[in-house]
PDB file as gemmi writes it, atoms N, CA and C in Angstrom:
CRYST1    1.000    1.000    1.000  90.00  90.00  90.00 P 1                      
ATOM      1  N   MET A   1      62.392 -75.743 -77.845  1.00  0.00           N  
ATOM      2  CA  MET A   1      62.201 -74.882 -76.708  1.00  0.00           C  
ATOM      3  C   MET A   1      62.188 -73.439 -77.206  1.00  0.00           C  
ATOM      4  N   ILE A   2      61.176 -72.679 -76.838  1.00  0.00           N  
ATOM      5  CA  ILE A   2      61.093 -71.269 -77.204  1.00  0.00           C  
ATOM      6  C   ILE A   2      61.989 -70.464 -76.270  1.00  0.00           C  
ATOM      7  N   ILE A   3      62.934 -69.701 -76.862  1.00  0.00           N  
ATOM      8  CA  ILE A   3      63.837 -68.880 -76.058  1.00  0.00           C  
ATOM      9  C   ILE A   3      63.681 -67.391 -76.358  1.00  0.00           C  
ATOM     10  N   GLY A   4      62.746 -67.045 -77.257  1.00  0.00           N  
ATOM     11  CA  GLY A   4      62.540 -65.637 -77.572  1.00  0.00           C  
ATOM     12  C   GLY A   4      61.238 -65.389 -78.287  1.00  0.00           C  
ATOM     13  N   ASN A   5      60.711 -64.193 -78.125  1.00  0.00           N  
ATOM     14  CA  ASN A   5      59.495 -63.745 -78.797  1.00  0.00           C  
ATOM     15  C   ASN A   5      59.795 -62.423 -79.479  1.00  0.00           C  
ATOM     16  N   PHE A   6      59.389 -62.316 -80.760  1.00  0.00           N  
ATOM     17  CA  PHE A   6      59.758 -61.167 -81.577  1.00  0.00           C  
ATOM     18  C   PHE A   6      58.579 -60.666 -82.384  1.00  0.00           C  
ATOM     19  N   THR A   7      58.640 -59.383 -82.738  1.00  0.00           N  
ATOM     20  CA  THR A   7      57.665 -58.802 -83.663  1.00  0.00           C  
ATOM     21  C   THR A   7      58.437 -58.296 -84.873  1.00  0.00           C  
ATOM     22  N   TYR A   8      57.763 -58.316 -86.022  1.00  0.00           N  
ATOM     23  CA  TYR A   8      58.381 -57.909 -87.276  1.00  0.00           C  
ATOM     24  C   TYR A   8      57.838 -56.562 -87.707  1.00  0.00           C  
ATOM     25  N   ASP A   9      58.735 -55.641 -88.034  1.00  0.00           N  
ATOM     26  CA  ASP A   9      58.374 -54.317 -88.532  1.00  0.00           C  
ATOM     27  C   ASP A   9      58.625 -54.334 -90.042  1.00  0.00           C  
ATOM     28  N   THR A  10      57.548 -54.401 -90.828  1.00  0.00           N  
ATOM     29  CA  THR A  10      57.684 -54.498 -92.282  1.00  0.00           C  
ATOM     30  C   THR A  10      58.318 -53.252 -92.894  1.00  0.00           C  
ATOM     31  N   ALA A  11      58.034 -52.091 -92.357  1.00  0.00           N  
ATOM     32  CA  ALA A  11      58.575 -50.848 -92.907  1.00  0.00           C  
ATOM     33  C   ALA A  11      60.097 -50.785 -92.764  1.00  0.00           C  
ATOM     34  N   ARG A  12      60.623 -51.288 -91.647  1.00  0.00           N  
ATOM     35  CA  ARG A  12      62.064 -51.236 -91.388  1.00  0.00           C  
ATOM     36  C   ARG A  12      62.753 -52.564 -91.676  1.00  0.00           C  
ATOM     37  N   ASP A  13      61.970 -53.638 -91.970  1.00  0.00           N  
ATOM     38  CA  ASP A  13      62.500 -54.987 -92.179  1.00  0.00           C  
ATOM     39  C   ASP A  13      63.357 -55.428 -90.991  1.00  0.00           C  
ATOM     40  N   THR A  14      62.817 -55.218 -89.779  1.00  0.00           N  
ATOM     41  CA  THR A  14      63.535 -55.610 -88.566  1.00  0.00           C  
ATOM     42  C   THR A  14      62.653 -56.487 -87.690  1.00  0.00           C  
ATOM     43  N   TYR A  15      63.300 -57.345 -86.925  1.00  0.00           N  
ATOM     44  CA  TYR A  15      62.644 -58.144 -85.902  1.00  0.00           C  
ATOM     45  C   TYR A  15      63.166 -57.621 -84.568  1.00  0.00           C  
ATOM     46  N   THR A  16      62.269 -57.353 -83.621  1.00  0.00           N  
ATOM     47  CA  THR A  16      62.669 -56.854 -82.305  1.00  0.00           C  
ATOM     48  C   THR A  16      61.973 -57.695 -81.247  1.00  0.00           C  
ATOM     49  N   GLY A  17      62.741 -58.097 -80.230  1.00  0.00           N  
ATOM     50  CA  GLY A  17      62.150 -58.887 -79.163  1.00  0.00           C  
ATOM     51  C   GLY A  17      63.143 -59.172 -78.069  1.00  0.00           C  
ATOM     52  N   GLU A  18      62.800 -60.169 -77.254  1.00  0.00           N  
ATOM     53  CA  GLU A  18      63.634 -60.513 -76.114  1.00  0.00           C  
ATOM     54  C   GLU A  18      64.033 -61.973 -76.137  1.00  0.00           C  
ATOM     55  N   LEU A  19      65.279 -62.202 -75.768  1.00  0.00           N  
ATOM     56  CA  LEU A  19      65.832 -63.542 -75.589  1.00  0.00           C  
ATOM     57  C   LEU A  19      65.846 -63.806 -74.097  1.00  0.00           C  
ATOM     58  N   SER A  20      65.378 -64.971 -73.685  1.00  0.00           N  
ATOM     59  CA  SER A  20      65.354 -65.289 -72.268  1.00  0.00           C  
ATOM     60  C   SER A  20      65.625 -66.777 -72.078  1.00  0.00           C  
ATOM     61  N   THR A  21      66.665 -67.085 -71.312  1.00  0.00           N  
ATOM     62  CA  THR A  21      67.003 -68.472 -70.963  1.00  0.00           C  
ATOM     63  C   THR A  21      67.284 -68.519 -69.466  1.00  0.00           C  
ATOM     64  N   LEU A  22      67.742 -69.653 -68.976  1.00  0.00           N  
ATOM     65  CA  LEU A  22      68.065 -69.748 -67.551  1.00  0.00           C  
ATOM     66  C   LEU A  22      69.237 -68.847 -67.176  1.00  0.00           C  
ATOM     67  N   THR A  23      70.133 -68.578 -68.126  1.00  0.00           N  
ATOM     68  CA  THR A  23      71.298 -67.748 -67.827  1.00  0.00           C  
ATOM     69  C   THR A  23      71.211 -66.335 -68.394  1.00  0.00           C  
ATOM     70  N   VAL A  24      70.285 -66.079 -69.327  1.00  0.00           N  
ATOM     71  CA  VAL A  24      70.101 -64.751 -69.916  1.00  0.00           C  
ATOM     72  C   VAL A  24      68.685 -64.297 -69.609  1.00  0.00           C  
ATOM     73  N   ALA A  25      68.563 -63.203 -68.884  1.00  0.00           N  
ATOM     74  CA  ALA A  25      67.240 -62.713 -68.504  1.00  0.00           C  
ATOM     75  C   ALA A  25      66.824 -61.560 -69.407  1.00  0.00           C  
ATOM     76  N   ALA A  26      65.910 -61.823 -70.308  1.00  0.00           N  
ATOM     77  CA  ALA A  26      65.253 -60.803 -71.132  1.00  0.00           C  
ATOM     78  C   ALA A  26      66.226 -59.810 -71.764  1.00  0.00           C  
ATOM     79  N   ARG A  27      67.102 -60.297 -72.568  1.00  0.00           N  
ATOM     80  CA  ARG A  27      68.037 -59.442 -73.316  1.00  0.00           C  
ATOM     81  C   ARG A  27      67.358 -58.999 -74.603  1.00  0.00           C  
ATOM     82  N   THR A  28      67.254 -57.697 -74.835  1.00  0.00           N  
ATOM     83  CA  THR A  28      66.627 -57.181 -76.044  1.00  0.00           C  
ATOM     84  C   THR A  28      67.532 -57.427 -77.245  1.00  0.00           C  
ATOM     85  N   LEU A  29      66.964 -58.002 -78.297  1.00  0.00           N  
ATOM     86  CA  LEU A  29      67.693 -58.251 -79.535  1.00  0.00           C  
ATOM     87  C   LEU A  29      66.961 -57.597 -80.695  1.00  0.00           C  
ATOM     88  N   VAL A  30      67.728 -57.111 -81.669  1.00  0.00           N  
ATOM     89  CA  VAL A  30      67.179 -56.541 -82.886  1.00  0.00           C  
ATOM     90  C   VAL A  30      67.875 -57.203 -84.069  1.00  0.00           C  
ATOM     91  N   PHE A  31      67.077 -57.764 -84.980  1.00  0.00           N  
ATOM     92  CA  PHE A  31      67.601 -58.324 -86.221  1.00  0.00           C  
ATOM     93  C   PHE A  31      67.541 -57.200 -87.255  1.00  0.00           C  
ATOM     94  N   GLN A  32      68.708 -56.650 -87.618  1.00  0.00           N  
ATOM     95  CA  GLN A  32      68.784 -55.531 -88.558  1.00  0.00           C  
ATOM     96  C   GLN A  32      69.224 -56.043 -89.928  1.00  0.00           C  
ATOM     97  N   PRO A  33      68.637 -55.511 -91.009  1.00  0.00           N  
ATOM     98  CA  PRO A  33      69.070 -55.931 -92.342  1.00  0.00           C  
ATOM     99  C   PRO A  33      70.566 -55.669 -92.527  1.00  0.00           C  
ATOM    100  N   ASN A  34      71.245 -56.619 -93.142  1.00  0.00           N  
ATOM    101  CA  ASN A  34      72.680 -56.500 -93.390  1.00  0.00           C  
ATOM    102  C   ASN A  34      72.890 -55.786 -94.721  1.00  0.00           C  
ATOM    103  N   GLU A  35      73.339 -54.559 -94.658  1.00  0.00           N  
ATOM    104  CA  GLU A  35      73.545 -53.754 -95.867  1.00  0.00           C  
ATOM    105  C   GLU A  35      74.634 -54.346 -96.755  1.00  0.00           C  
ATOM    106  N   ALA A  36      75.535 -55.156 -96.196  1.00  0.00           N  
ATOM    107  CA  ALA A  36      76.628 -55.748 -96.965  1.00  0.00           C  
ATOM    108  C   ALA A  36      76.215 -57.026 -97.695  1.00  0.00           C  
ATOM    109  N   LYS A  37      74.952 -57.447 -97.567  1.00  0.00           N  
ATOM    110  CA  LYS A  37      74.501 -58.708 -98.159  1.00  0.00           C  
ATOM    111  C   LYS A  37      74.739 -58.745 -99.661  1.00  0.00           C  
ATOM    112  N   GLY A  38      74.375 -57.712-100.365  1.00  0.00           N  
ATOM    113  CA  GLY A  38      74.591 -57.692-101.813  1.00  0.00           C  
ATOM    114  C   GLY A  38      73.692 -58.668-102.542  1.00  0.00           C  
ATOM    115  N   ASP A  39      74.249 -59.422-103.483  1.00  0.00           N  
ATOM    116  CA  ASP A  39      73.440 -60.326-104.307  1.00  0.00           C  
ATOM    117  C   ASP A  39      73.042 -61.589-103.550  1.00  0.00           C  
ATOM    118  N   LYS A  40      72.122 -62.347-104.153  1.00  0.00           N  
ATOM    119  CA  LYS A  40      71.590 -63.556-103.513  1.00  0.00           C  
ATOM    120  C   LYS A  40      72.658 -64.621-103.301  1.00  0.00           C  
ATOM    121  N   ALA A  41      73.681 -64.648-104.158  1.00  0.00           N  
ATOM    122  CA  ALA A  41      74.716 -65.678-104.053  1.00  0.00           C  
ATOM    123  C   ALA A  41      75.696 -65.414-102.910  1.00  0.00           C  
ATOM    124  N   SER A  42      75.692 -64.212-102.366  1.00  0.00           N  
ATOM    125  CA  SER A  42      76.609 -63.853-101.291  1.00  0.00           C  
ATOM    126  C   SER A  42      76.344 -64.712-100.053  1.00  0.00           C  
ATOM    127  N   LYS A  43      77.421 -65.112 -99.389  1.00  0.00           N  
ATOM    128  CA  LYS A  43      77.276 -65.904 -98.163  1.00  0.00           C  
ATOM    129  C   LYS A  43      77.078 -65.030 -96.928  1.00  0.00           C  
ATOM    130  N   GLN A  44      77.060 -63.727 -97.145  1.00  0.00           N  
ATOM    131  CA  GLN A  44      76.797 -62.792 -96.048  1.00  0.00           C  
ATOM    132  C   GLN A  44      75.413 -63.086 -95.465  1.00  0.00           C  
ATOM    133  N   PRO A  45      75.237 -62.884 -94.149  1.00  0.00           N  
ATOM    134  CA  PRO A  45      73.908 -63.084 -93.561  1.00  0.00           C  
ATOM    135  C   PRO A  45      72.927 -62.016 -94.032  1.00  0.00           C  
ATOM    136  N   HIS A  46      71.648 -62.349 -93.985  1.00  0.00           N  
ATOM    137  CA  HIS A  46      70.600 -61.385 -94.320  1.00  0.00           C  
ATOM    138  C   HIS A  46      70.411 -60.360 -93.202  1.00  0.00           C  
ATOM    139  N   TYR A  47      70.652 -60.788 -91.955  1.00  0.00           N  
ATOM    140  CA  TYR A  47      70.464 -59.912 -90.793  1.00  0.00           C  
ATOM    141  C   TYR A  47      71.663 -60.006 -89.860  1.00  0.00           C  
ATOM    142  N   ARG A  48      71.993 -58.886 -89.238  1.00  0.00           N  
ATOM    143  CA  ARG A  48      72.934 -58.823 -88.123  1.00  0.00           C  
ATOM    144  C   ARG A  48      72.079 -58.726 -86.870  1.00  0.00           C  
ATOM    145  N   ILE A  49      72.454 -59.446 -85.833  1.00  0.00           N  
ATOM    146  CA  ILE A  49      71.692 -59.436 -84.587  1.00  0.00           C  
ATOM    147  C   ILE A  49      72.455 -58.609 -83.568  1.00  0.00           C  
ATOM    148  N   VAL A  50      71.805 -57.555 -83.075  1.00  0.00           N  
ATOM    149  CA  VAL A  50      72.456 -56.653 -82.138  1.00  0.00           C  
ATOM    150  C   VAL A  50      71.604 -56.493 -80.887  1.00  0.00           C  
ATOM    151  N   SER A  51      72.275 -56.086 -79.820  1.00  0.00           N  
ATOM    152  CA  SER A  51      71.603 -55.742 -78.576  1.00  0.00           C  
ATOM    153  C   SER A  51      71.948 -54.291 -78.281  1.00  0.00           C  
ATOM    154  N   PRO A  52      70.926 -53.428 -78.187  1.00  0.00           N  
ATOM    155  CA  PRO A  52      71.209 -52.013 -77.904  1.00  0.00           C  
ATOM    156  C   PRO A  52      71.908 -51.850 -76.554  1.00  0.00           C  
ATOM    157  N   ALA A  53      72.933 -51.005 -76.527  1.00  0.00           N  
ATOM    158  CA  ALA A  53      73.667 -50.726 -75.292  1.00  0.00           C  
ATOM    159  C   ALA A  53      73.945 -49.229 -75.224  1.00  0.00           C  
ATOM    160  N   THR A  54      74.255 -48.755 -74.057  1.00  0.00           N  
ATOM    161  CA  THR A  54      74.479 -47.332 -73.842  1.00  0.00           C  
ATOM    162  C   THR A  54      75.578 -46.780 -74.756  1.00  0.00           C  
ATOM    163  N   GLY A  55      76.672 -47.498 -74.902  1.00  0.00           N  
ATOM    164  CA  GLY A  55      77.793 -47.023 -75.710  1.00  0.00           C  
ATOM    165  C   GLY A  55      77.674 -47.344 -77.185  1.00  0.00           C  
ATOM    166  N   GLY A  56      76.626 -48.049 -77.588  1.00  0.00           N  
ATOM    167  CA  GLY A  56      76.435 -48.457 -78.973  1.00  0.00           C  
ATOM    168  C   GLY A  56      75.987 -49.905 -79.035  1.00  0.00           C  
ATOM    169  N   ASP A  57      75.457 -50.302 -80.176  1.00  0.00           N  
ATOM    170  CA  ASP A  57      74.947 -51.662 -80.327  1.00  0.00           C  
ATOM    171  C   ASP A  57      76.063 -52.694 -80.187  1.00  0.00           C  
ATOM    172  N   VAL A  58      75.727 -53.833 -79.566  1.00  0.00           N  
ATOM    173  CA  VAL A  58      76.646 -54.945 -79.418  1.00  0.00           C  
ATOM    174  C   VAL A  58      76.160 -56.054 -80.337  1.00  0.00           C  
ATOM    175  N   GLU A  59      77.027 -56.515 -81.247  1.00  0.00           N  
ATOM    176  CA  GLU A  59      76.630 -57.571 -82.181  1.00  0.00           C  
ATOM    177  C   GLU A  59      76.743 -58.928 -81.507  1.00  0.00           C  
ATOM    178  N   LEU A  60      75.657 -59.719 -81.602  1.00  0.00           N  
ATOM    179  CA  LEU A  60      75.610 -61.021 -80.943  1.00  0.00           C  
ATOM    180  C   LEU A  60      75.401 -62.186 -81.901  1.00  0.00           C  
ATOM    181  N   GLY A  61      75.209 -61.910 -83.184  1.00  0.00           N  
ATOM    182  CA  GLY A  61      74.994 -63.018 -84.102  1.00  0.00           C  
ATOM    183  C   GLY A  61      74.531 -62.570 -85.461  1.00  0.00           C  
ATOM    184  N   ALA A  62      74.029 -63.556 -86.220  1.00  0.00           N  
ATOM    185  CA  ALA A  62      73.588 -63.313 -87.589  1.00  0.00           C  
ATOM    186  C   ALA A  62      72.462 -64.273 -87.937  1.00  0.00           C  
ATOM    187  N   ALA A  63      71.714 -63.936 -89.006  1.00  0.00           N  
ATOM    188  CA  ALA A  63      70.592 -64.782 -89.435  1.00  0.00           C  
ATOM    189  C   ALA A  63      70.519 -64.816 -90.960  1.00  0.00           C  
ATOM    190  N   TRP A  64      70.170 -65.995 -91.481  1.00  0.00           N  
ATOM    191  CA  TRP A  64      70.037 -66.215 -92.912  1.00  0.00           C  
ATOM    192  C   TRP A  64      68.628 -66.676 -93.229  1.00  0.00           C  
ATOM    193  N   LYS A  65      68.055 -66.178 -94.318  1.00  0.00           N  
ATOM    194  CA  LYS A  65      66.731 -66.619 -94.763  1.00  0.00           C  
ATOM    195  C   LYS A  65      66.871 -68.011 -95.378  1.00  0.00           C  
ATOM    196  N   LYS A  66      65.982 -68.915 -94.970  1.00  0.00           N  
ATOM    197  CA  LYS A  66      65.990 -70.293 -95.466  1.00  0.00           C  
ATOM    198  C   LYS A  66      64.552 -70.729 -95.742  1.00  0.00           C  
ATOM    199  N   HIS A  67      64.411 -71.881 -96.394  1.00  0.00           N  
ATOM    200  CA  HIS A  67      63.101 -72.494 -96.637  1.00  0.00           C  
ATOM    201  C   HIS A  67      63.141 -73.928 -96.145  1.00  0.00           C  
ATOM    202  N   SER A  68      62.092 -74.340 -95.436  1.00  0.00           N  
ATOM    203  CA  SER A  68      61.988 -75.715 -94.951  1.00  0.00           C  
ATOM    204  C   SER A  68      61.658 -76.634 -96.121  1.00  0.00           C  
ATOM    205  N   ASP A  69      61.715 -77.934 -95.895  1.00  0.00           N  
ATOM    206  CA  ASP A  69      61.347 -78.914 -96.921  1.00  0.00           C  
ATOM    207  C   ASP A  69      59.903 -78.732 -97.366  1.00  0.00           C  
ATOM    208  N   GLU A  70      59.071 -78.183 -96.473  1.00  0.00           N  
ATOM    209  CA  GLU A  70      57.661 -77.928 -96.787  1.00  0.00           C  
ATOM    210  C   GLU A  70      57.457 -76.585 -97.482  1.00  0.00           C  
ATOM    211  N   GLY A  71      58.541 -75.823 -97.682  1.00  0.00           N  
ATOM    212  CA  GLY A  71      58.441 -74.541 -98.368  1.00  0.00           C  
ATOM    213  C   GLY A  71      58.181 -73.342 -97.474  1.00  0.00           C  
ATOM    214  N   ARG A  72      58.163 -73.528 -96.163  1.00  0.00           N  
ATOM    215  CA  ARG A  72      57.946 -72.401 -95.242  1.00  0.00           C  
ATOM    216  C   ARG A  72      59.252 -71.640 -95.038  1.00  0.00           C  
ATOM    217  N   GLU A  73      59.147 -70.313 -95.046  1.00  0.00           N  
ATOM    218  CA  GLU A  73      60.325 -69.484 -94.819  1.00  0.00           C  
ATOM    219  C   GLU A  73      60.603 -69.377 -93.322  1.00  0.00           C  
ATOM    220  N   TYR A  74      61.882 -69.397 -92.957  1.00  0.00           N  
ATOM    221  CA  TYR A  74      62.303 -69.201 -91.574  1.00  0.00           C  
ATOM    222  C   TYR A  74      63.681 -68.556 -91.589  1.00  0.00           C  
ATOM    223  N   LEU A  75      64.158 -68.142 -90.436  1.00  0.00           N  
ATOM    224  CA  LEU A  75      65.507 -67.607 -90.325  1.00  0.00           C  
ATOM    225  C   LEU A  75      66.378 -68.604 -89.572  1.00  0.00           C  
ATOM    226  N   SER A  76      67.511 -68.949 -90.151  1.00  0.00           N  
ATOM    227  CA  SER A  76      68.513 -69.765 -89.482  1.00  0.00           C  
ATOM    228  C   SER A  76      69.401 -68.799 -88.708  1.00  0.00           C  
ATOM    229  N   VAL A  77      69.440 -68.942 -87.386  1.00  0.00           N  
ATOM    230  CA  VAL A  77      70.062 -67.960 -86.503  1.00  0.00           C  
ATOM    231  C   VAL A  77      71.273 -68.562 -85.798  1.00  0.00           C  
ATOM    232  N   THR A  78      72.354 -67.797 -85.753  1.00  0.00           N  
ATOM    233  CA  THR A  78      73.536 -68.171 -84.983  1.00  0.00           C  
ATOM    234  C   THR A  78      73.809 -67.064 -83.985  1.00  0.00           C  
ATOM    235  N   LEU A  79      73.848 -67.420 -82.704  1.00  0.00           N  
ATOM    236  CA  LEU A  79      74.164 -66.475 -81.635  1.00  0.00           C  
ATOM    237  C   LEU A  79      75.514 -66.860 -81.046  1.00  0.00           C  
ATOM    238  N   ALA A  80      76.349 -65.876 -80.770  1.00  0.00           N  
ATOM    239  CA  ALA A  80      77.679 -66.148 -80.225  1.00  0.00           C  
ATOM    240  C   ALA A  80      77.933 -65.266 -79.017  1.00  0.00           C  
ATOM    241  N   ASP A  81      78.736 -65.801 -78.101  1.00  0.00           N  
ATOM    242  CA  ASP A  81      79.095 -65.076 -76.890  1.00  0.00           C  
ATOM    243  C   ASP A  81      80.456 -65.601 -76.450  1.00  0.00           C  
ATOM    244  N   PRO A  82      81.366 -64.738 -76.039  1.00  0.00           N  
ATOM    245  CA  PRO A  82      82.677 -65.212 -75.596  1.00  0.00           C  
ATOM    246  C   PRO A  82      82.607 -66.206 -74.438  1.00  0.00           C  
ATOM    247  N   ALA A  83      81.540 -66.168 -73.661  1.00  0.00           N  
ATOM    248  CA  ALA A  83      81.406 -67.077 -72.525  1.00  0.00           C  
ATOM    249  C   ALA A  83      80.985 -68.486 -72.955  1.00  0.00           C  
ATOM    250  N   LEU A  84      80.528 -68.633 -74.191  1.00  0.00           N  
ATOM    251  CA  LEU A  84      80.083 -69.937 -74.684  1.00  0.00           C  
ATOM    252  C   LEU A  84      81.230 -70.675 -75.356  1.00  0.00           C  
ATOM    253  N   THR A  85      81.229 -72.001 -75.244  1.00  0.00           N  
ATOM    254  CA  THR A  85      82.276 -72.791 -75.890  1.00  0.00           C  
ATOM    255  C   THR A  85      82.084 -72.868 -77.398  1.00  0.00           C  
ATOM    256  N   GLN A  86      80.859 -72.705 -77.856  1.00  0.00           N  
ATOM    257  CA  GLN A  86      80.568 -72.687 -79.288  1.00  0.00           C  
ATOM    258  C   GLN A  86      79.295 -71.882 -79.530  1.00  0.00           C  
ATOM    259  N   PRO A  87      79.083 -71.426 -80.770  1.00  0.00           N  
ATOM    260  CA  PRO A  87      77.867 -70.658 -81.058  1.00  0.00           C  
ATOM    261  C   PRO A  87      76.600 -71.494 -80.844  1.00  0.00           C  
ATOM    262  N   VAL A  88      75.497 -70.803 -80.584  1.00  0.00           N  
ATOM    263  CA  VAL A  88      74.193 -71.445 -80.419  1.00  0.00           C  
ATOM    264  C   VAL A  88      73.430 -71.273 -81.726  1.00  0.00           C  
ATOM    265  N   ASN A  89      72.954 -72.386 -82.291  1.00  0.00           N  
ATOM    266  CA  ASN A  89      72.162 -72.348 -83.514  1.00  0.00           C  
ATOM    267  C   ASN A  89      70.696 -72.520 -83.170  1.00  0.00           C  
ATOM    268  N   CYS A  90      69.853 -71.681 -83.748  1.00  0.00           N  
ATOM    269  CA  CYS A  90      68.424 -71.751 -83.500  1.00  0.00           C  
ATOM    270  C   CYS A  90      67.681 -71.275 -84.745  1.00  0.00           C  
ATOM    271  N   ALA A  91      66.369 -71.192 -84.652  1.00  0.00           N  
ATOM    272  CA  ALA A  91      65.556 -70.792 -85.802  1.00  0.00           C  
ATOM    273  C   ALA A  91      64.473 -69.821 -85.368  1.00  0.00           C  
ATOM    274  N   MET A  92      64.221 -68.827 -86.229  1.00  0.00           N  
ATOM    275  CA  MET A  92      63.128 -67.882 -86.017  1.00  0.00           C  
ATOM    276  C   MET A  92      61.959 -68.393 -86.860  1.00  0.00           C  
ATOM    277  N   LEU A  93      60.853 -68.721 -86.191  1.00  0.00           N  
ATOM    278  CA  LEU A  93      59.688 -69.290 -86.858  1.00  0.00           C  
ATOM    279  C   LEU A  93      58.484 -68.388 -86.700  1.00  0.00           C  
ATOM    280  N   GLY A  94      57.583 -68.480 -87.629  1.00  0.00           N  
ATOM    281  CA  GLY A  94      56.351 -67.711 -87.509  1.00  0.00           C  
ATOM    282  C   GLY A  94      55.777 -67.483 -88.878  1.00  0.00           C  
ATOM    283  N   PRO A  95      54.836 -66.641 -88.985  1.00  0.00           N  
ATOM    284  CA  PRO A  95      54.243 -65.892 -87.879  1.00  0.00           C  
ATOM    285  C   PRO A  95      53.161 -66.688 -87.158  1.00  0.00           C  
ATOM    286  N   ASN A  96      53.068 -66.479 -85.854  1.00  0.00           N  
ATOM    287  CA  ASN A  96      51.973 -67.061 -85.076  1.00  0.00           C  
ATOM    288  C   ASN A  96      50.692 -66.288 -85.360  1.00  0.00           C  
ATOM    289  N   ASP A  97      50.820 -65.004 -85.556  1.00  0.00           N  
ATOM    290  CA  ASP A  97      49.725 -64.154 -86.028  1.00  0.00           C  
ATOM    291  C   ASP A  97      50.344 -63.284 -87.115  1.00  0.00           C  
ATOM    292  N   SER A  98      49.882 -62.127 -87.344  1.00  0.00           N  
ATOM    293  CA  SER A  98      50.382 -61.332 -88.459  1.00  0.00           C  
ATOM    294  C   SER A  98      51.828 -60.874 -88.302  1.00  0.00           C  
ATOM    295  N   LYS A  99      52.305 -60.666 -87.067  1.00  0.00           N  
ATOM    296  CA  LYS A  99      53.657 -60.130 -86.894  1.00  0.00           C  
ATOM    297  C   LYS A  99      54.455 -60.771 -85.766  1.00  0.00           C  
ATOM    298  N   SER A 100      53.953 -61.822 -85.135  1.00  0.00           N  
ATOM    299  CA  SER A 100      54.646 -62.433 -84.004  1.00  0.00           C  
ATOM    300  C   SER A 100      55.454 -63.650 -84.433  1.00  0.00           C  
ATOM    301  N   PHE A 101      56.711 -63.676 -84.009  1.00  0.00           N  
ATOM    302  CA  PHE A 101      57.616 -64.767 -84.339  1.00  0.00           C  
ATOM    303  C   PHE A 101      58.224 -65.321 -83.058  1.00  0.00           C  
ATOM    304  N   ILE A 102      58.675 -66.584 -83.111  1.00  0.00           N  
ATOM    305  CA  ILE A 102      59.330 -67.191 -81.965  1.00  0.00           C  
ATOM    306  C   ILE A 102      60.725 -67.642 -82.370  1.00  0.00           C  
ATOM    307  N   LEU A 103      61.645 -67.554 -81.413  1.00  0.00           N  
ATOM    308  CA  LEU A 103      62.997 -68.058 -81.598  1.00  0.00           C  
ATOM    309  C   LEU A 103      63.070 -69.374 -80.838  1.00  0.00           C  
ATOM    310  N   VAL A 104      63.393 -70.459 -81.544  1.00  0.00           N  
ATOM    311  CA  VAL A 104      63.425 -71.778 -80.917  1.00  0.00           C  
ATOM    312  C   VAL A 104      64.833 -72.364 -80.982  1.00  0.00           C  
ATOM    313  N   TRP A 105      65.137 -73.146 -79.969  1.00  0.00           N  
ATOM    314  CA  TRP A 105      66.425 -73.816 -79.852  1.00  0.00           C  
ATOM    315  C   TRP A 105      66.159 -75.263 -79.475  1.00  0.00           C  
ATOM    316  N   SER A 106      66.954 -76.171 -80.003  1.00  0.00           N  
ATOM    317  CA  SER A 106      66.879 -77.558 -79.555  1.00  0.00           C  
ATOM    318  C   SER A 106      68.292 -78.103 -79.438  1.00  0.00           C  
ATOM    319  N   ARG A 107      68.479 -78.977 -78.482  1.00  0.00           N  
ATOM    320  CA  ARG A 107      69.794 -79.567 -78.245  1.00  0.00           C  
ATOM    321  C   ARG A 107      70.149 -80.485 -79.401  1.00  0.00           C  
ATOM    322  N   ASP A 108      71.401 -80.426 -79.847  1.00  0.00           N  
ATOM    323  CA  ASP A 108      71.881 -81.314 -80.902  1.00  0.00           C  
ATOM    324  C   ASP A 108      72.148 -82.674 -80.264  1.00  0.00           C  
ATOM    325  N   ASN A 109      71.322 -83.651 -80.616  1.00  0.00           N  
ATOM    326  CA  ASN A 109      71.444 -84.981 -80.013  1.00  0.00           C  
ATOM    327  C   ASN A 109      72.238 -85.959 -80.869  1.00  0.00           C  
ATOM    328  N   ARG A 110      72.867 -85.463 -81.933  1.00  0.00           N  
ATOM    329  CA  ARG A 110      73.680 -86.352 -82.756  1.00  0.00           C  
ATOM    330  C   ARG A 110      74.888 -86.808 -81.980  1.00  0.00           C  
ATOM    331  N   LYS A 111      75.251 -88.064 -82.172  1.00  0.00           N  
ATOM    332  CA  LYS A 111      76.435 -88.612 -81.506  1.00  0.00           C  
ATOM    333  C   LYS A 111      77.679 -88.043 -82.155  1.00  0.00           C  
ATOM    334  N   ALA A 112      78.671 -87.742 -81.340  1.00  0.00           N  
ATOM    335  CA  ALA A 112      79.936 -87.252 -81.862  1.00  0.00           C  
ATOM    336  C   ALA A 112      80.630 -88.349 -82.642  1.00  0.00           C  
ATOM    337  N   LYS A 113      81.265 -87.976 -83.751  1.00  0.00           N  
ATOM    338  CA  LYS A 113      81.998 -88.948 -84.560  1.00  0.00           C  
ATOM    339  C   LYS A 113      83.251 -89.364 -83.806  1.00  0.00           C  
ATOM    340  N   THR A 114      83.535 -90.655 -83.840  1.00  0.00           N  
ATOM    341  CA  THR A 114      84.763 -91.157 -83.206  1.00  0.00           C  
ATOM    342  C   THR A 114      85.813 -91.405 -84.278  1.00  0.00           C  
ATOM    343  N   ALA A 115      87.038 -91.121 -83.948  1.00  0.00           N  
ATOM    344  CA  ALA A 115      88.112 -91.251 -84.936  1.00  0.00           C  
ATOM    345  C   ALA A 115      88.600 -92.658 -85.061  1.00  0.00           C  
TER     346      ALA A 115                                                      
END                                                                             
């Protein structure tokens, strides 16, 4: 399910777009490069996800660069909110054209392990 549409700014290395679900109406998100990432072995995310606000940016998640089994690059995205019982995991895919990307989410249908 597509929950967001984004454009990529190569000069700033940022993704900017809107997240929209049944409970979130068009919230602007910006994927900003994480200056603390450091070397490739670091577990720090490649991007911090923020939403611009009047008093300053609000951090809502993080994203890591990954490669699919087919070799396509994508972003593994984790969004968090105090109102949620757990973080939402999704993926930034694209490009659909030269600079358009989509944020997709799918329900985890794996059965819970029983003790």
